[in-house]
C-alpha positions as CSV (number, residue, x, y, z in Angstrom):
1,M,0.0,0.3,-0.2
2,L,1.9,3.2,-1.1
3,A,0.2,5.6,1.4
4,A,1.7,3.7,4.2
5,G,5.3,4.4,3.6
6,E,4.8,8.1,3.8
7,L,2.5,7.9,6.9
8,A,5.0,5.3,8.8
9,H,7.8,8.0,8.0
10,Q,5.7,10.9,9.6
11,R,4.6,8.7,12.7
12,W,8.5,7.6,13.1
13,L,9.7,11.0,13.1
14,R,6.5,12.1,15.6
15,D,7.3,9.2,17.8
16,S,11.0,9.9,18.2
17,G,10.7,13.5,18.7
18,L,12.4,14.3,15.4
19,F,9.1,16.0,13.7
20,T,9.4,19.4,12.4
21,S,7.3,21.0,9.4
22,A,10.4,21.0,7.1
23,R,10.7,17.3,7.8
24,A,7.1,16.4,7.1
25,S,7.4,18.6,3.8
26,A,10.6,16.4,2.7
27,V,8.8,13.2,3.5
28,E,5.8,14.6,1.5
29,R,8.0,15.4,-1.6
30,G,9.8,11.9,-1.4
31,A,6.6,10.3,-1.8
32,V,5.2,12.4,-4.9
33,D,6.3,9.4,-7.0
34,D,3.9,6.9,-5.3
35,T,1.2,9.6,-4.7
36,G,1.6,10.0,-8.7
37,K,1.3,5.8,-9.4
38,A,-1.6,5.3,-7.3
39,I,-5.2,6.2,-8.6
40,G,-7.0,7.5,-5.4
41,F,-4.0,7.5,-3.3
42,W,-5.8,9.8,-0.7
43,Q,-8.8,7.7,-0.5
44,F,-6.5,4.8,0.9
45,R,-5.0,6.9,3.6
46,P,-7.5,6.0,6.3
47,A,-7.1,2.0,5.5
48,A,-3.2,2.9,5.7
49,E,-3.4,4.5,9.1
50,A,-5.3,1.6,10.5
51,L,-3.3,-0.9,9.1
52,L,0.0,1.0,10.6
53,A,-1.9,1.6,13.8
54,A,-2.6,-2.1,14.1
55,H,1.3,-3.2,13.0
56,W,3.1,-0.7,14.2
57,E,5.5,-2.8,16.4
58,H,5.9,-5.1,13.4
59,V,6.9,-2.3,11.5
60,L,9.6,-1.3,14.1
61,N,10.5,-4.7,14.4
62,V,11.4,-4.8,10.7
63,A,13.0,-1.3,10.3
64,E,16.5,-1.5,11.8
65,P,17.5,-4.8,9.9
66,L,16.1,-3.3,6.9
67,E,18.1,-0.1,7.1
68,S,21.4,-2.2,7.8
69,C,21.0,-4.7,5.5
70,G,19.2,-2.6,2.5
71,Y,16.5,-5.5,1.8
72,L,14.6,-8.2,3.2
73,N,12.6,-10.8,1.5
74,G,9.4,-11.9,2.5
75,D,10.6,-14.9,4.8
76,E,13.1,-12.6,6.7
77,A,10.3,-9.9,7.4
78,A,8.0,-12.8,8.7
79,A,10.5,-14.0,10.9
80,L,11.4,-10.9,12.4
81,T,7.7,-10.2,13.1
82,G,6.3,-13.5,13.8
83,L,3.6,-13.0,11.2
84,P,3.4,-15.6,8.3
85,N,4.7,-15.1,5.0
86,P,1.8,-16.5,2.7
87,P,3.2,-18.4,-0.4
88,E,3.4,-16.3,-3.7
89,L,0.2,-16.8,-6.0
90,A,0.4,-18.4,-9.1
91,S,0.4,-16.1,-12.0
92,E,-2.1,-16.4,-14.7
93,L,-0.1,-16.0,-18.0
């Protein structure tokens, strides 16, 4: 969900005591590519906010290892969160 990245960044800034209007603006500018790709981006923000609220601890559990490595696959992220990593859906070609 494209909206969740921007919202997570904003929340992390607030929770860390680092939020300023300049940083908030920088986060918004950084998300411009995502907002341009998503049709109806703004209508999905409430759902993204709810998902982040429900899974914030999982986001934090993945954040530091992701920053350190630069990449985590689904199995690695699942192991860090304790959540299942469902199998890939078969593509219909």
